[in-house]
N, C-alpha and C positions, 0 to 999 in steps of 0.2 A: 455324893463323893464318900468313899467305905471309907471304916476307917482302921489303921493298926497299930496299936496297941503293940511298947516294948516297956515287959519288965523292967519291974528296976533292980535285979542282977544284974541287966544288961545294959545300964547308961555308961558304959565306954559303943556302943551303939547310937544314941542318941546322940550323944555330944560329939561321935565323931562326921552325924552327916548334919550340926549343926554349926560344922565347923567354914561345910560343906562341897566333905567326900560323898562317897556312893556309898550307900549299904541293904547288907543281905539281910535283911529278917525274911522272916516265917509267920503266916496267916492259918487259919485255918480256917473252915467259910462253912456252911451248909449248904447243901445237893442247890444243884439253880444259881448259886451264886457268883459259879467263876468266871461267867463273865465282868464281871469287875474288878475282875485284880487282870486285866490282859494287859501284854505291853501300851505303853504312851495314858494309859488311863492315872487322875489326878488320887490321892486316899492321904490321909492324913494319920501322919505317926505320933500317938500318944504315948507320951512317959514320964509317970508322976503326974504334975500337975504345970507341964509345959507339955503343949501343940503344937506343929509343924508339917507343913504342905510337902507334898513329896509327887514324882509322877516314877511312876514304876517302868525302867528300861529295859526290863530283859523282859522275854516270856518265865512265864509258872512252869516253874518245873515244881512237879510231887511229889514228892516223898512220904506222903502214908496215901494210902485210902484207900477207907471202906464202903467205897460206894459199892457194892455189893449189898448189904445189908443199909443203904438208903443211907447212912451215917454221915459222919462229916467228910472233908476231905482237907490234909494238907497242904502251903503252893510255899516254896521257897520264891522270895519278888527280891531284885535290886532294885532299888531305889533312890533317888539323886533328888536333888532343888530343882524345884521346875526352873 
């Protein structure tokens, strides 16, 4: 299970998720890890000292790609409680 880190500045996102609503998050992945963030996969959301499990319910939307030079990719995901 992969981890999605939610920054302290995005406390509202984590709180919304804890209340049972789907949230949109961004995750940056290394080449070859893209498959770990596909629709239907389970991820761990981590925010400060809190941790929760969520399920990806959207196809990953690539919002930034530096794959040409073998670097990281950033995806937007919609995650909800399983």
